[in-house]
FIVOVEX-123482 format. One record per residue (C-alpha): x, y, z; residue in three letters. Coordinates in steps of 0.05 Angstrom, whole numbers, padded with zeros to 5 digits, always signed. Layout:
XYZAla/...
//
This chain:
+00000+00000+00000Met/+00028+00068-00020Ala/+00047+00115+00036Ser/+00057+00190+00040Tyr/+00125+00220+00020Thr/+00173+00236+00078Pro/+00157+00312+00072Met/+00081+00300+00078Ile/+00094+00253+00136Leu/+00135+00309+00170Gln/+00078+00357+00158Tyr/+00026+00309+00189Leu/+00070+00297+00249Glu/+00076+00371+00264Ile/+00003+00385+00249Lys/-00018+00335+00303Lys/+00003+00385+00357Asp/-00034+00443+00324Tyr/-00101+00415+00304Glu/-00138+00480+00319Asp/-00091+00524+00277Ala/-00072+00534+00204Phe/-00002+00506+00195Leu/+00041+00552+00151Phe/+00093+00501+00128Phe/+00156+00534+00098Arg/+00176+00508+00031Leu/+00228+00553-00003Gly/+00198+00622-00014Asp/+00127+00600+00004Phe/+00086+00579+00064Tyr/+00045+00519+00042Glu/-00019+00488+00070Met/-00045+00419+00056Phe/-00108+00376+00065Phe/-00165+00411+00103Glu/-00122+00470+00120Asp/-00113+00484+00045Ala/-00188+00477+00029Ile/-00208+00524+00086Lys/-00152+00574+00075Ala/-00167+00580+00001Ser/-00239+00598+00019Arg/-00222+00647+00075Glu/-00164+00681+00040Leu/-00194+00675-00030Glu/-00131+00644-00059Ile/-00124+00589-00111Thr/-00131+00517-00087Leu/-00085+00468-00124Thr/-00059+00400-00109Ser/+00004+00358-00110Arg/+00030+00288-00109Glu/+00039+00260-00039Gly/+00059+00189-00048Gly/-00012+00161-00051Thr/-00060+00150-00110Asp/-00100+00213-00092Glu/-00070+00283-00100Arg/-00066+00325-00037Ile/-00103+00393-00035Pro/-00053+00448-00029Met/-00050+00526-00027Cys/+00003+00574-00007Gly/+00024+00646+00005Val/+00090+00679-00011Pro/+00137+00684+00048Tyr/+00151+00759+00040His/+00076+00777+00041Ser/+00052+00725+00091Ala/+00038+00778+00146Ala/-00022+00804+00106Thr/-00053+00736+00100Tyr/-00040+00718+00173Ile/-00073+00783+00194Glu/-00135+00766+00154Gln/-00141+00697+00189Leu/-00128+00726+00258Ile/-00183+00779+00248Lys/-00231+00721+00235Lys/-00212+00688+00300Gly/-00166+00634+00273Tyr/-00096+00614+00297Lys/-00034+00607+00253Val/+00025+00563+00269Ala/+00089+00586+00234Ile/+00132+00525+00216Cys/+00202+00543+00193Glu/+00263+00506+00166Gln/+00311+00501+00225Val/+00371+00473+00187Glu/+00410+00490+00125Asp/+00380+00453+00065Pro/+00451+00445+00037Lys/+00473+00406+00099Gln/+00408+00367+00110Ala/+00406+00292+00102Lys/+00337+00273+00076Gly/+00280+00319+00093Val/+00300+00388+00120Val/+00284+00392+00194Lys/+00225+00439+00209Arg/+00193+00464+00274Glu/+00137+00511+00294Val/+00172+00573+00317Val/+00110+00613+00338Gln/+00035+00605+00345Leu/-00001+00669+00327Ile/-00071+00677+00357Thr/-00122+00734+00366Pro/-00095+00746+00437Gly/-00020+00742+00422Thr/-00010+00792+00366Leu/+00054+00831+00371Met/+00061+00864+00302Asp/+00046+00938+00310Ser/+00014+00938+00240His/-00041+00891+00262Thr/-00055+00924+00328Leu/-00098+00985+00341Thr/-00054+01039+00374Asp/-00105+01062+00425Lys/-00134+00995+00442Glu/-00106+00938+00485Asn/-00105+00868+00456Asn/-00123+00824+00517Tyr/-00117+00749+00527Ile/-00147+00721+00590Ala/-00152+00657+00630Ser/-00205+00630+00676Ile/-00190+00576+00730Thr/-00239+00545+00780Ser/-00231+00488+00827Glu/-00284+00506+00879Gly/-00333+00562+00890Asn/-00284+00617+00868Met/-00260+00635+00798Phe/-00190+00660+00784Gly/-00191+00710+00726Phe/-00126+00735+00696Ser/-00113+00777+00635Tyr/-00052+00801+00597Cys/-00034+00846+00538Asp/+00026+00811+00508Leu/+00043+00873+00467Ser/+00052+00917+00530Thr/+00068+00866+00585Gly/+00008+00885+00629Glu/-00014+00826+00674Leu/-00070+00828+00724Lys/-00112+00779+00763Val/-00174+00779+00808Thr/-00220+00731+00845Leu/-00292+00727+00826Leu/-00353+00692+00858Asp/-00392+00673+00795Arg/-00377+00652+00725Val/-00423+00709+00701Glu/-00375+00757+00733Asp/-00319+00728+00691Cys/-00361+00736+00629Phe/-00374+00809+00649Asn/-00299+00821+00656Glu/-00287+00792+00587Cys/-00339+00838+00557Ala/-00312+00898+00596Leu/-00240+00885+00572Leu/-00258+00865+00501Gly/-00218+00800+00509Val/-00199+00767+00444Lys/-00178+00699+00469Glu/-00190+00658+00533Ile/-00146+00602+00558Val/-00182+00550+00598Val/-00181+00476+00618Ala/-00219+00423+00578Asp/-00279+00416+00626Asp/-00289+00492+00628Phe/-00286+00496+00552Ala/-00337+00441+00546Glu/-00386+00474+00592Lys/-00379+00549+00578Trp/-00340+00552+00512Gly/-00402+00558+00467Pro/-00428+00618+00505Ile/-00361+00652+00504Leu/-00353+00640+00430Arg/-00423+00658+00409Glu/-00440+00715+00456Arg/-00372+00749+00461Tyr/-00337+00726+00398Gly/-00275+00703+00433Val/-00226+00648+00412Thr/-00222+00590+00462Ile/-00154+00558+00474Ser/-00137+00500+00518Leu/-00079+00494+00568Gln/-00084+00427+00602Lys/-00019+00424+00640Glu/+00006+00479+00685Leu/+00080+00494+00689Asp/+00114+00492+00757Asp/+00103+00558+00793Glu/+00178+00565+00808Thr/+00187+00580+00733Lys/+00149+00646+00742Phe/+00184+00669+00806Gly/+00174+00742+00820Ala/+00114+00749+00772Arg/+00069+00711+00821Ile/+00107+00724+00886Ala/+00054+00772+00913Ser/-00005+00725+00900Leu/-00032+00684+00958Ser/-00098+00651+00937His/-00091+00585+00899Pro/-00142+00605+00846Glu/-00104+00672+00833Glu/-00039+00635+00822Lys/-00071+00580+00780Ala/-00103+00632+00733Ala/-00037+00668+00722Val/+00004+00604+00715Ile/-00046+00577+00663Arg/-00041+00641+00623Leu/+00035+00644+00626Leu/+00042+00570+00611Ser/+00002+00580+00547Tyr/+00042+00642+00527Leu/+00109+00609+00537Tyr/+00087+00545+00502Arg/+00060+00582+00440Thr/+00108+00641+00432Gln/+00173+00602+00443Lys/+00215+00663+00459Arg/+00233+00712+00514Ser/+00175+00746+00549Leu/+00216+00787+00597Asp/+00171+00847+00587His/+00111+00814+00621Ile/+00104+00850+00687Gln/+00090+00822+00757Glu/+00019+00800+00765Ala/-00022+00857+00796Leu/-00081+00836+00838Tyr/-00143+00880+00833Tyr/-00211+00879+00865Gln/-00272+00896+00824Thr/-00302+00928+00887Glu/-00248+00983+00883His/-00281+01008+00819Phe/-00350+01032+00800Leu/-00384+00969+00773Lys/-00422+00967+00708Met/-00447+00905+00673Asp/-00441+00896+00598Glu/-00512+00921+00588Tyr/-00499+00987+00625Ser/-00433+00998+00588Lys/-00469+00987+00522Arg/-00531+01029+00539Asn/-00489+01088+00562Leu/-00445+01084+00500Glu/-00382+01092+00539Leu/-00332+01068+00488Thr/-00373+01054+00426Glu/-00443+01071+00401Thr/-00499+01020+00403Ile/-00520+01027+00330Arg/-00455+01032+00292Thr/-00405+01003+00342Lys/-00359+01062+00326Asp/-00318+01103+00375Lys/-00347+01167+00347Lys/-00407+01187+00388Gly/-00383+01154+00451Ser/-00356+01182+00516Leu/-00287+01157+00498Leu/-00292+01197+00432Trp/-00311+01260+00471Leu/-00254+01256+00523Leu/-00198+01230+00478Asp/-00150+01287+00470Glu/-00091+01244+00487Thr/-00027+01253+00449Met/+00003+01184+00456Thr/-00022+01113+00440Ala/-00008+01090+00511Met/-00049+01149+00539Gly/-00107+01130+00493Gly/-00106+01059+00519Arg/-00105+01082+00591Leu/-00161+01130+00580Leu/-00206+01073+00555Lys/-00186+01032+00617Ala/-00204+01090+00662Trp/-00272+01098+00629Ile/-00284+01023+00635Asp/-00266+01026+00709Arg/-00283+01092+00745Pro/-00256+01098+00816Leu/-00293+01094+00881Thr/-00238+01118+00926Asn/-00249+01193+00938Glu/-00175+01207+00954Lys/-00154+01177+00887Glu/-00208+01214+00849Ile/-00188+01281+00882Gln/-00116+01271+00864Glu/-00135+01266+00791Arg/-00185+01325+00794Ile/-00135+01372+00828Glu/-00082+01359+00776Phe/-00134+01368+00721Val/-00153+01434+00753Glu/-00081+01456+00754Leu/-00070+01438+00680Leu/-00136+01471+00662Lys/-00114+01538+00691Glu/-00043+01535+00662Lys/-00059+01541+00588Phe/+00011+01554+00561Phe/+00045+01499+00602Glu/-00009+01451+00581Arg/+00003+01468+00508Gln/+00077+01458+00515Glu/+00064+01392+00550Leu/+00019+01368+00493Arg/+00073+01386+00442Glu/+00125+01344+00479Lys/+00078+01286+00489Leu/+00062+01286+00415Gln/+00134+01266+00402Lys/+00132+01206+00448Val/+00122+01140+00414Tyr/+00089+01079+00443Asp/+00139+01061+00497Leu/+00098+01002+00524Glu/+00096+00966+00457Arg/+00168+00985+00442Leu/+00189+00951+00506Ala/+00148+00890+00486Gly/+00181+00886+00418Arg/+00250+00892+00449Ile/+00236+00833+00496Ala/+00202+00794+00443Phe/+00261+00800+00396Gly/+00224+00830+00336Asn/+00248+00901+00346Val/+00284+00937+00288Asn/+00331+00996+00284Ala/+00275+01043+00267Arg/+00241+01023+00333Asp/+00304+01042+00368Phe/+00304+01111+00335Ile/+00231+01120+00360Gln/+00254+01101+00430Leu/+00312+01150+00427Lys/+00267+01208+00404His/+00217+01190+00458Ser/+00269+01190+00514Leu/+00295+01257+00489Lys/+00227+01289+00508Gln/+00227+01264+00579Val/+00271+01317+00612Pro/+00226+01372+00583Asp/+00162+01336+00606Ile/+00193+01326+00676Gln/+00212+01401+00678Ser/+00141+01422+00660Ile/+00109+01376+00712Ile/+00158+01397+00767Leu/+00146+01470+00750Gly/+00070+01460+00760Leu/+00077+01422+00826Leu/+00117+01454+00880Ser/+00114+01394+00927Ser/+00144+01325+00911Pro/+00098+01281+00870Asn/+00093+01208+00847Lys/+00119+01227+00777Trp/+00184+01257+00802Glu/+00221+01190+00803Thr/+00180+01152+00750Ser/+00194+01205+00697Leu/+00261+01171+00686Asp/+00295+01192+00620Ala/+00338+01129+00620Cys/+00398+01171+00596Glu/+00441+01107+00589Glu/+00394+01080+00536Val/+00387+01147+00500His/+00463+01155+00498Asn/+00474+01084+00474Leu/+00424+01090+00417Leu/+00451+01160+00398Glu/+00521+01133+00393Lys/+00506+01066+00359Ala/+00445+01069+00313Ile/+00442+01108+00247His/+00389+01164+00248Asp/+00355+01135+00185Asn/+00367+01060+00186Pro/+00334+01009+00140Pro/+00276+00965+00162Val/+00315+00900+00157Ser/+00365+00884+00210Val/+00403+00834+00167Lys/+00425+00877+00108Glu/+00472+00927+00142Gly/+00468+01002+00148Gly/+00447+01000+00221Leu/+00508+01020+00261Ile/+00543+01088+00260Lys/+00616+01096+00242Asp/+00660+01101+00304Gly/+00618+01053+00347Tyr/+00660+00991+00335Asp/+00733+00988+00312Val/+00728+00922+00275Lys/+00665+00946+00238Leu/+00702+01009+00218Asp/+00760+00967+00190Gln/+00713+00927+00147Tyr/+00678+00988+00122Arg/+00744+01022+00104Glu/+00765+00961+00065Ala/+00699+00960+00028Ser/+00701+01035+00014Arg/+00773+01034-00009Asn/+00759+00976-00054Gly/+00701+01011-00086Lys/+00744+01073-00096Ser/+00795+01029-00130Trp/+00739+01001-00176Ile/+00718+01071-00196Ala/+00791+01090-00210Gln/+00801+01026-00250Leu/+00742+01045-00295Glu/+00775+01112-00312Gln/+00844+01080-00324Glu/+00816+01027-00370Glu/+00777+01077-00411Arg/+00841+01117-00420His/+00881+01055-00439Lys/+00832+01027-00489Thr/+00802+01092-00515Gly/+00733+01064-00503Ile/+00693+01118-00471Lys/+00632+01073-00460Ser/+00673+01019-00421Leu/+00645+01009-00352Lys/+00661+00967-00291Val/+00596+00936-00262Gly/+00573+00887-00211Tyr/+00518+00834-00201Asn/+00506+00781-00150Arg/+00518+00722-00198Val/+00582+00742-00233Phe/+00611+00793-00185Gly/+00652+00852-00214Tyr/+00665+00854-00289Tyr/+00689+00900-00345Ile/+00636+00911-00397Glu/+00652+00930-00471Val/+00599+00939-00525Thr/+00606+00895-00589Arg/+00619+00958-00631Ala/+00682+00971-00590Asn/+00710+00900-00584Leu/+00759+00912-00642His/+00794+00964-00599Leu/+00816+00912-00548Leu/+00883+00878-00555Lys/+00885+00803-00560Glu/+00885+00773-00489Gly/+00880+00840-00455Gln/+00820+00814-00413Tyr/+00793+00745-00395Glu/+00723+00734-00425Arg/+00670+00722-00370Lys/+00601+00729-00402Gln/+00571+00743-00471Thr/+00510+00787-00479Leu/+00470+00806-00540Thr/+00503+00874-00549Asn/+00564+00868-00505Ala/+00619+00824-00476Glu/+00639+00822-00402Arg/+00710+00810-00379Phe/+00751+00803-00316Ile/+00825+00810-00297Thr/+00864+00775-00242Pro/+00873+00841-00206Glu/+00798+00856-00210Leu/+00782+00786-00184Lys/+00828+00797-00124Glu/+00797+00864-00106Lys/+00727+00833-00113Glu/+00744+00780-00062Ala/+00770+00833-00015Leu/+00709+00879-00023Ile/+00656+00824-00018Leu/+00690+00791+00042Glu/+00692+00860+00077Ala/+00618+00873+00061Glu/+00596+00804+00083Glu/+00634+00807+00148Arg/+00611+00879+00159Ser/+00538+00858+00153Ile/+00547+00798+00198Glu/+00581+00841+00250Leu/+00529+00895+00246Glu/+00474+00844+00263Tyr/+00515+00817+00321Asp/+00526+00888+00347Leu/+00452+00903+00338Phe/+00434+00841+00378Thr/+00481+00862+00433Glu/+00450+00931+00436Ile/+00380+00899+00439Arg/+00401+00855+00498Glu/+00431+00915+00534Glu/+00368+00956+00525Val/+00327+00896+00547Lys/+00355+00905+00617Thr/+00322+00973+00622Tyr/+00252+00946+00606Ile/+00225+00955+00677Pro/+00247+01027+00679Arg/+00218+01040+00609Leu/+00151+01010+00631Gln/+00150+01054+00694Ala/+00163+01113+00649Leu/+00107+01092+00601Ala/+00058+01087+00659Lys/+00074+01157+00684Ala/+00070+01189+00615Ile/+00005+01153+00603Ser/-00027+01181+00667Glu/-00002+01251+00652Ile/-00029+01246+00580Asp/-00099+01225+00605Cys/-00102+01282+00656Leu/-00081+01334+00605Gln/-00134+01306+00560Ser/-00187+01317+00614Phe/-00160+01388+00624Ala/-00162+01403+00550Thr/-00233+01379+00541Val/-00257+01412+00605Ser/-00228+01479+00586Glu/-00254+01476+00514Glu/-00324+01455+00534Arg/-00331+01497+00598His/-00338+01440+00647Tyr/-00337+01450+00721Val/-00301+01416+00779Lys/-00347+01367+00815Pro/-00354+01362+00890Ala/-00371+01299+00928Phe/-00422+01296+00983Ser/-00421+01251+01044Glu/-00496+01256+01056Asp/-00514+01224+00990Arg/-00538+01288+00957Lys/-00539+01292+00882Leu/-00543+01364+00857Val/-00530+01382+00784Ile/-00544+01452+00762Gln/-00556+01462+00687Asn/-00527+01395+00670Gly/-00517+01373+00597Arg/-00507+01308+00560His/-00433+01317+00543Ala/-00433+01276+00479Val/-00499+01301+00452Val/-00476+01372+00465Glu/-00413+01362+00424Lys/-00452+01327+00366Val/-00501+01385+00364Leu/-00444+01434+00351Gly/-00470+01504+00343Met/-00541+01484+00363Gln/-00560+01501+00434Val/-00566+01443+00483Tyr/-00622+01453+00534Val/-00592+01442+00604Pro/-00630+01412+00661Asn/-00622+01407+00736Asp/-00622+01344+00777Cys/-00634+01345+00852Tyr/-00636+01283+00896Met/-00624+01273+00970Asn/-00641+01220+01023Pro/-00714+01246+01023Glu/-00717+01248+00947Arg/-00687+01182+00923Glu/-00729+01163+00864Leu/-00750+01208+00805Leu/-00809+01184+00764Leu/-00802+01218+00697Ile/-00863+01224+00649Thr/-00872+01258+00583Gly/-00875+01240+00509Pro/-00826+01203+00467Asn/-00772+01246+00434Met/-00778+01297+00491Ala/-00711+01279+00521Gly/-00725+01231+00579Lys/-00672+01179+00560Ser/-00622+01233+00544Thr/-00633+01264+00613Tyr/-00623+01198+00648Met/-00561+01182+00609Arg/-00531+01251+00623Gln/-00539+01240+00698Val/-00500+01174+00693Ala/-00446+01201+00648Leu/-00437+01261+00693Thr/-00425+01213+00751Ala/-00377+01171+00711Ile/-00337+01232+00686Met/-00330+01256+00759Ala/-00307+01187+00784Gln/-00253+01181+00730Ile/-00226+01248+00752Gly/-00253+01294+00699Cys/-00292+01359+00704Phe/-00366+01353+00686Val/-00415+01388+00639Pro/-00456+01433+00686Ala/-00456+01499+00721Asp/-00444+01463+00788Ala/-00444+01392+00810Ala/-00445+01357+00877Glu/-00455+01282+00880Met/-00444+01219+00920Pro/-00393+01168+00899Ile/-00432+01110+00868Phe/-00410+01038+00876Asp/-00452+01012+00815Gln/-00491+01038+00757Ile/-00548+00996+00727Phe/-00587+01014+00665Thr/-00647+00989+00628Arg/-00649+01034+00567Ile/-00670+01018+00495Gly/-00698+00956+00463Ala/-00656+00899+00435Ala/-00663+00825+00422Asp/-00608+00777+00443Asp/-00613+00732+00382Leu/-00552+00690+00401Val/-00585+00669+00467Ser/-00654+00665+00436Gly/-00680+00719+00483Gln/-00735+00769+00463Ser/-00732+00843+00475Thr/-00777+00835+00536Phe/-00735+00778+00564Met/-00672+00820+00556Val/-00709+00877+00591Glu/-00728+00832+00649Met/-00658+00804+00656Leu/-00627+00875+00659Glu/-00680+00895+00710Ala/-00666+00831+00752Lys/-00592+00847+00750Asn/-00605+00915+00782Ala/-00657+00893+00831Leu/-00614+00837+00859Thr/-00547+00872+00861Lys/-00560+00947+00873Ala/-00544+00978+00940Thr/-00566+01045+00969Lys/-00502+01074+00940Asn/-00518+01053+00870Ser/-00549+01090+00812Leu/-00607+01057+00773Ile/-00635+01082+00708Leu/-00698+01048+00685Phe/-00728+01071+00619Asp/-00798+01049+00598Glu/-00799+00985+00638Ile/-00856+00938+00617Gly/-00870+00961+00547Arg/-00852+00892+00518Gly/-00916+00861+00544Thr/-00990+00879+00553Ser/-01007+00947+00583Thr/-01033+00919+00648Tyr/-00975+00869+00656Asp/-00924+00924+00640Gly/-00956+00974+00688Met/-00960+00922+00743Ala/-00887+00904+00735Leu/-00866+00976+00733Ala/-00903+00993+00797Gln/-00877+00931+00832Ala/-00805+00950+00815Met/-00814+01022+00836Ile/-00841+00999+00904Glu/-00785+00946+00912Tyr/-00730+00999+00897Ile/-00764+01049+00943His/-00777+01003+01001Asn/-00720+00953+00999His/-00659+00983+00961Ile/-00661+01058+00969Gly/-00615+01069+00910Ala/-00615+01135+00872Lys/-00664+01118+00814Thr/-00687+01152+00753Leu/-00749+01116+00728Phe/-00780+01141+00662Ser/-00847+01115+00640Thr/-00904+01124+00589His/-00953+01098+00642Tyr/-00972+01167+00668His/-01023+01130+00711Glu/-00964+01111+00755Leu/-00955+01184+00777Thr/-01005+01171+00834Val/-00949+01133+00868Leu/-00921+01201+00888Gly/-00978+01205+00939Glu/-00961+01139+00973Lys/-00884+01132+00967Leu/-00852+01188+01007Pro/-00784+01185+00973Lys/-00813+01187+00902Leu/-00818+01252+00865Thr/-00855+01262+00799Asn/-00819+01302+00746Ile/-00838+01312+00673His/-00811+01336+00607Val/-00851+01398+00589Ser/-00882+01407+00522Val/-00923+01462+00488Ser/-00987+01440+00454Glu/-01015+01487+00401Glu/-01073+01470+00355Arg/-01066+01394+00369Gly/-00991+01394+00355Lys/-00935+01389+00407Val/-00868+01425+00410Val/-00815+01392+00453Phe/-00783+01441+00502Leu/-00733+01388+00530His/-00739+01420+00599Lys/-00751+01380+00662Leu/-00800+01406+00713Lys/-00828+01379+00778Asp/-00897+01348+00774Gly/-00928+01294+00731Ala/-00946+01295+00657Ala/-01021+01294+00645Asp/-01017+01248+00585Lys/-00968+01210+00541Ser/-00976+01249+00476Tyr/-00965+01185+00435Gly/-01014+01204+00381Ile/-00982+01273+00376His/-00914+01240+00364Val/-00945+01195+00310Ala/-00972+01258+00278Gln/-00903+01288+00278Leu/-00879+01225+00243Ala/-00932+01241+00189Glu/-00974+01178+00194Leu/-01035+01179+00148Pro/-01087+01228+00174Ile/-01140+01173+00174Glu/-01097+01132+00223Val/-01089+01193+00268Ile/-01163+01209+00270Lys/-01183+01137+00284Arg/-01130+01131+00339Ala/-01162+01191+00374Arg/-01230+01159+00371Glu/-01205+01094+00400Ile/-01166+01130+00455Leu/-01229+01165+00480Val/-01263+01096+00484Thr/-01205+01067+00523Phe/-01201+01124+00571Glu/-01276+01120+00586Asn/-01270+01046+00602Lys/-01208+01054+00645Asp/-01235+01093+00703Glu/-01216+01042+00757Thr/-01143+01035+00738Leu/-01117+01094+00778Ala/-01153+01069+00839Ala/-01121+01000+00832Val/-01051+01032+00827Ile/-01064+01078+00885Lys/-01086+01025+00933Glu/-01048+00959+00937Pro/-01090+00895+00929Lys/-01082+00876+01002Ser/-01116+00940+01023Gln/-01176+00935+00979Gln/-01240+00898+01003Pro/-01249+00829+00977Glu/-01312+00846+00938Glu/-01276+00902+00900Ala/-01230+00852+00864Gln/-01240+00843+00790Leu/-01264+00775+00766Ser/-01262+00741+00698Phe/-01335+00721+00709Phe/-01402+00754+00726Asp/-01406+00776+00798Val/-01478+00755+00811Glu/-01476+00679+00809Val/-01502+00622+00851Ser/-01462+00584+00904Asp/-01462+00522+00858Glu/-01437+00564+00801Glu/-01382+00594+00843Gln/-01358+00525+00863Gln/-01355+00504+00790Lys/-01317+00567+00772Gln/-01267+00554+00828Lys/-01257+00483+00803Leu/-01247+00507+00732Ile/-01197+00560+00755Leu/-01160+00508+00796Glu/-01153+00462+00737Lys/-01132+00520+00693Leu/-01079+00542+00743Lys/-01049+00471+00748Asn/-01040+00463+00672Leu/-00966+00455+00654Glu/-00973+00492+00587Leu/-00899+00495+00572Met/-00895+00419+00576Gln/-00957+00406+00530Met/-00960+00395+00457Thr/-01007+00441+00419Pro/-01057+00382+00411Leu/-01055+00368+00487Asp/-01068+00442+00501Ala/-01128+00442+00454Met/-01156+00380+00487Asn/-01149+00411+00556Ala/-01181+00475+00534Leu/-01239+00435+00503Tyr/-01250+00398+00569Glu/-01252+00463+00608Leu/-01301+00493+00558Gln/-01347+00432+00566Lys/-01346+00442+00641Met/-01365+00516+00632Met/-01425+00498+00588Lys/-01449+00441+00632Ala/
//
């Protein structure tokens, strides 16, 4: 029986360890793929599928990409969530006996990208791990490109999912059993790549990185993640920092729904940054500052001291315009120090990266001078703004100011840095000068003005004479080397000797330059911790100057924090909407809440601004707790521990959940987790079901929040009948969005006032949308009918069921019935109540209904 060729057997043996990845198998100048990889890659990359002989009767599917342009194809696959294993030749083909030895040198995955071309400058690229043995979950995450490594302990797997959504994790490393149970949810709902790490390396391998961790689950989560990274990357990861433990309780908590509804980092509709809070506040000048700003928005602070430290520095920068502008100019010249440090450690840094590092370090003394000039007392940045002069001086002395991209073709190292390199260069330059002089001498000797001395990689140096001038050469003057169509090429012993000298000098020069470059890289690598500390300091300064710039340009005010849970916002605005409106005037609104006024019930028509008002209160709180000034004339507020929102309508098609179910889940999240120090925003609760069901749910939630939670709550509703709750719930206050009604049409004033709206104005809004006039007229007729029939509804809301007399309760049946009839009705109701409808087939349900109907008619 025919078997595969040795090369295909080698491919299959390597592929066994990388079943979940495309294997890029190096053959000459191409990366080739075979079998299923080839079929799938040809479809995903839209490249030609071919085939080749493999030793068996059937041809093997094959496709490939050129080695020099492989990065583009790899990027396409990674963006689609795939993994790519790079398999290189690890021995010289000339010295190989049999099949050239090949090994996978790196596994590239969505969470392990390092190439700056495939990464977004102002976004982290996180890979995470989840580990659980008991009731606790260890959750760790890392950005391989920057070296950031953090870990926390969580109580529930849902909290792990929320962290994944918050961080935008691209890949999650887990054990087999976890992947089997939760992998589908992570893939389908969050779009992450699932990777397995079965065995954990010994913790002694990671030393200082996990030294500060005490809980077993914390250590296990970090070790699982690092074990995976070392196994797949197969190179130095010295830039990965010590694992930093964080507690989610130290930050203002927001679930994925709230983050989405408030449009903190992207808009709901387009998923773009433009139109989000991040877009508004991002006046950062560096890539690292942009990434930190996003992290701050995702995790606002709850520690007042830390918040005040940020706000006071923002205030100082806001007042010092010229110093701030100078600071911005200096920051603009600072490159991405975090990712440069990562590339240095990873070994894929080039000479141009070093020039970026040198230019960045050159700005640090000026940045330090500006900061120290602003702050008279010692500050945390005084020591961390470390210019790393040794690194700057080394790079200034060693690396050419305009080096090539490649590190293996020479032209990297300056003259005077290394004596041996200077000697090689001198030999090469002298040889080339001799070549130029030889050309002039030979032209003079032969009288052939077109004679030239040239060079190519195949034949080396040569003397070229056109056919028309060959008769001017003496017999045996030169040794013929190559014949061309219109010329002959010759050599001389002297020229051959000089060629050997020049080429040897150039070859050794290039080899020595690469060795010197590697030495410089290893020297700079020892400064990585200092460079990372510098990057952290510059990132923080960049974020705070961004806050100051936005606050000054948009006339924001410094917030104050109250200890008695007062929330007072005078003439507050929705920061993002205000910017989008541009020259149009945004109508500001006040918000006043205190321990006696905890719950605001907001009524008024659609499009009048209820949702915008609710969002602006939440965004103002978030802006204050990240250390930024806020859009208002004055603001005093408590420090919130959590924000919950139920705003907008959206199906969760992946989970098979309707709009109403999503609404109820978001409401449940708030009702079960909120504390009195939380902020709850509920917008139009209950509209996904019938009017009475929705109204009943809305009232029940309002009462529960009022009586049991006590959180600051903004509750907007179209059920203006609920406004009677203001009479029975002492901490509830009715407010409404005012409108002007003229000749049956409404004008939205976008102004909030105390008191309840008298109606919902739904038909007026439909009229503004220009529905057919016949529809509008008929709707008004029907509305009058409904309002006449609905006189008891307000009474039902006003008095809870338990306080109403038994005979006042509504019944499905006629009130005046005999005792016998009442017994029959009770029996029918009991049977109806005990039906398990969700477990019945449609036919069973029809039969049960038929039996109940027969009993009614009997």
